[in-house]
C-alpha positions in Angstrom: 38.0 -3.7 -27.0 36.0 -5.8 -24.6 37.6 -6.9 -21.3 36.7 -10.2 -19.8 35.2 -9.8 -16.3 37.3 -10.9 -13.4 36.3 -14.4 -12.3 36.7 -15.0 -8.6 35.9 -17.8 -6.2 32.9 -15.7 -5.0 31.4 -15.3 -8.4 31.8 -19.0 -9.2 30.2 -19.9 -5.9 27.2 -17.6 -6.6 26.8 -19.1 -10.0 27.0 -22.8 -9.0 23.4 -23.2 -7.7 21.9 -21.9 -10.9 24.3 -24.0 -13.0 23.4 -27.1 -11.0 19.7 -26.4 -11.3 19.9 -26.0 -15.0 22.0 -29.2 -15.4 19.6 -31.1 -13.2 16.6 -29.9 -15.2 18.3 -30.7 -18.5 19.1 -34.2 -17.4 15.6 -34.7 -16.1 14.1 -33.7 -19.4 16.5 -35.9 -21.4 15.4 -38.9 -19.5 11.7 -38.0 -19.6 9.2 -39.6 -22.1 6.4 -37.9 -23.8 3.2 -38.2 -21.8 0.7 -40.7 -23.4 -2.1 -38.1 -23.9 0.1 -35.2 -25.1 -1.9 -34.8 -28.2 -5.0 -33.8 -26.2 -3.1 -30.9 -24.7 -1.5 -29.9 -28.0 -4.9 -29.7 -29.7 -6.0 -26.9 -27.3 -3.0 -24.6 -28.0 -1.9 -25.4 -31.6 -1.6 -22.2 -33.7 -2.5 -20.0 -30.8 -0.8 -17.2 -28.8 -0.2 -17.5 -25.1 2.0 -16.7 -22.1 4.1 -18.8 -19.8 4.5 -18.0 -16.1 8.1 -18.9 -15.3 10.2 -20.7 -17.9 10.9 -21.2 -20.7 10.5 -24.9 -19.7 12.2 -27.8 -21.5 9.3 -30.0 -20.5 7.2 -28.2 -23.2 9.7 -29.4 -25.7 9.9 -33.0 -24.8 7.3 -34.4 -22.3 4.5 -32.2 -23.4 5.7 -30.8 -26.8 3.7 -27.6 -27.1 6.4 -25.1 -28.2 6.6 -26.6 -31.7 2.9 -26.2 -32.3 2.0 -22.7 -30.9 2.2 -19.4 -32.8 3.7 -17.1 -30.2 4.6 -17.1 -26.5 5.3 -14.3 -24.0 6.8 -15.0 -20.6 6.6 -13.8 -17.0 9.4 -14.0 -14.3 9.4 -12.4 -10.9 12.8 -10.8 -11.2 15.6 -9.7 -13.6 17.8 -12.2 -11.7 16.7 -15.7 -10.9 18.5 -18.9 -9.9 17.0 -20.7 -12.9 17.4 -18.2 -15.8 20.2 -16.1 -14.5 20.0 -12.5 -15.8 17.0 -11.5 -17.9 15.6 -8.2 -19.1 12.0 -7.0 -19.8 11.3 -6.6 -23.5 11.4 -8.8 -26.6 13.8 -11.2 -24.9 11.8 -14.3 -24.0 13.4 -16.9 -26.2 11.0 -19.9 -25.9 12.3 -21.7 -29.0 15.3 -21.3 -31.3 15.1 -17.9 -33.1 11.6 -17.3 -31.6 11.2 -14.6 -29.0 8.2 -13.2 -27.2 7.8 -10.4 -24.7 9.4 -10.9 -21.3 7.4 -9.4 -18.4 9.2 -8.9 -15.0 6.4 -9.3 -12.5 5.1 -11.4 -9.7 2.8 -14.2 -10.9 0.1 -13.1 -8.5 0.0 -9.6 -10.0 0.1 -8.7 -13.7 -1.3 -5.2 -13.9 0.5 -4.5 -17.1 -1.4 -7.2 -19.0 -5.0 -6.4 -20.0 -7.8 -8.8 -19.2 -8.6 -11.4 -21.8 -5.3 -11.0 -23.7 -4.1 -14.5 -24.3 -5.6 -17.7 -25.8 -3.6 -19.9 -23.3 -1.5 -19.7 -20.1 1.2 -22.2 -19.4 3.0 -22.8 -16.1 5.5 -25.6 -15.4 6.8 -26.4 -11.9 6.2 -22.8 -10.9 3.0 -22.6 -8.8 4.6 -24.5 -5.9 7.0 -21.5 -5.5 4.1 -19.1 -5.0 2.8 -18.6 -1.5 -0.7 -17.7 -2.6 -1.5 -20.1 -5.5 -5.2 -19.3 -5.7 -4.5 -15.6 -6.1 -2.0 -16.5 -8.9 -4.5 -18.7 -10.7 -7.2 -16.0 -10.4 -4.8 -13.5 -12.1 -3.9 -16.1 -14.8 -7.6 -16.6 -15.4 -8.1 -12.9 -15.8 -5.7 -12.6 -18.7 -7.2 -15.5 -20.5 -9.7 -14.9 -23.3 -13.1 -16.6 -23.3 -12.6 -20.3 -24.2 -8.9 -19.9 -23.4 -7.0 -22.7 -21.7 -4.8 -23.0 -18.6 -2.1 -25.8 -18.6 -0.3 -26.2 -15.3 2.3 -28.8 -14.4 3.3 -29.4 -10.8 5.9 -31.8 -9.3 4.9 -35.2 -8.0 6.4 -35.2 -4.5 7.2 -38.9 -4.6 10.1 -38.2 -7.0 11.7 -35.2 -5.4 12.8 -33.7 -2.1 9.2 -33.1 -0.9 8.5 -36.8 -0.6 8.4 -36.6 3.2 6.0 -33.7 3.3 2.2 -34.0 3.4 0.0 -32.8 0.5 -1.3 -29.3 1.4 -5.1 -29.5 2.1 -7.2 -27.4 -0.2 -8.8 -25.6 2.8 -5.3 -24.3 3.7 -4.9 -22.9 0.2 -8.3 -21.3 0.4 -7.4 -19.7 3.7 -4.3 -18.3 2.2 -6.3 -16.7 -0.5 -9.0 -15.4 1.8 -6.2 -13.9 4.1 -4.5 -12.4 1.1 -1.2 -14.1 2.0 1.8 -12.3 0.3 4.9 -13.7 -1.2 6.9 -12.8 1.9 5.0 -15.6 3.8 7.1 -18.3 5.5 4.3 -20.2 7.2 5.7 -23.6 6.0 9.3 -22.9 6.8 9.5 -25.1 9.9 7.9 -28.0 8.0 10.3 -27.5 5.1 13.4 -27.4 7.2 12.4 -30.5 9.0 11.2 -32.7 6.1 13.1 -31.4 3.0 15.3 -34.2 1.8 18.6 -32.5 1.1 20.0 -35.7 -0.5 17.7 -35.1 -3.4 18.5 -31.4 -3.7 22.3 -30.9 -4.3 22.0 -27.3 -5.4 20.7 -26.4 -1.9 24.0 -27.3 -0.3 24.2 -28.3 3.3 21.5 -27.6 5.9 22.8 -24.2 7.0 23.1 -23.0 3.4 19.6 -24.3 2.7 18.3 -22.5 5.8 19.9 -19.2 4.8 18.5 -19.4 1.3 15.1 -20.3 2.7 15.0 -17.3 5.0 15.8 -15.1 2.0 13.1 -16.7 -0.1 11.4 -13.4 -1.1 14.5 -12.6 -3.1 15.2 -16.1 -4.6 11.7 -17.8 -4.5 13.3 -21.2 -4.2 11.0 -22.7 -1.6 8.2 -25.1 -2.4 5.5 -23.4 -0.2 2.9 -26.1 -0.9 2.8 -29.7 -2.0 0.1 -30.7 -4.6 -1.6 -33.6 -6.1 -4.2 -33.8 -8.9 -7.1 -33.5 -6.5 -5.9 -30.2 -5.1 -5.1 -28.9 -8.6 -8.6 -29.8 -9.7 -10.2 -28.2 -6.6 -8.2 -24.9 -7.2 -9.3 -24.6 -10.8 -12.9 -25.5 -10.0 -13.0 -23.0 -7.2 -12.1 -20.3 -9.7 -14.8 -21.4 -12.2 -12.5 -23.1 -14.7 -13.6 -26.3 -16.3 -11.1 -29.2 -16.0 -11.0 -31.2 -19.3 -7.7 -33.1 -19.2 -5.4 -34.4 -16.4 -2.4 -36.7 -16.4 -0.2 -38.1 -13.6 3.4 -39.4 -14.2 5.9 -40.5 -11.6 7.5 -37.0 -11.8 4.7 -34.6 -12.5 1.0 -33.8 -12.5 -0.5 -32.1 -15.6 -3.9 -30.4 -15.7 -5.7 -28.5 -18.5 -8.7 -26.3 -17.7 -10.9 -24.1 -19.9 -12.3 -20.6 -19.2 -15.9 -20.8 -20.4 
């Protein structure tokens, strides 16, 4: 006999941010259209095996429909408990499409020692890199696990359509300095800027300012902060700095898309 867990106001309150995030994400994808050059991205991953950092992402079902074309997909998330996925477990549990599961790794996106070099034919990441304090370090690791001629597809939010719209785009030199200084995921360099310029009206799951501040100070645990703000130019500069060849890029009013090849 299985007993139902006791539901309290506290458990409901803890669950609400994640529920709100998932609802907002689902609504966002339902109203999104396929990007006009989606076929160019699909052609690089069709029939291949890859890994997604963060996710699974509904964007890869609708705006950029890759999931229906690939052969297999593993996944990486930083913790067994996230505000986006809820509870997850390492193992064959990464359900990226109905009745299709890959291996779920629990690991920081900047360090994937359990994955051998040149393992995957492609790496996907959607609205994830902005949550990483040292994006060049992450991209370097993602490049490492790519096979020769493998592809990296990254999607990052266009600040003009979200709560970052008041913030400036992070200069590439700052991203390079973070890499050279080996900035860790405990970094809160941008916290003052975020607290001042984050538009809470466009971020209901964050709650009021005090709640948002508490969550932000505990970012190493929840990883909700957008450390940096990107555009296509900074995305291009990052991949080029790591020796990747950019072959496709797309800008929409909500997101920036970039595909780069490891020659």
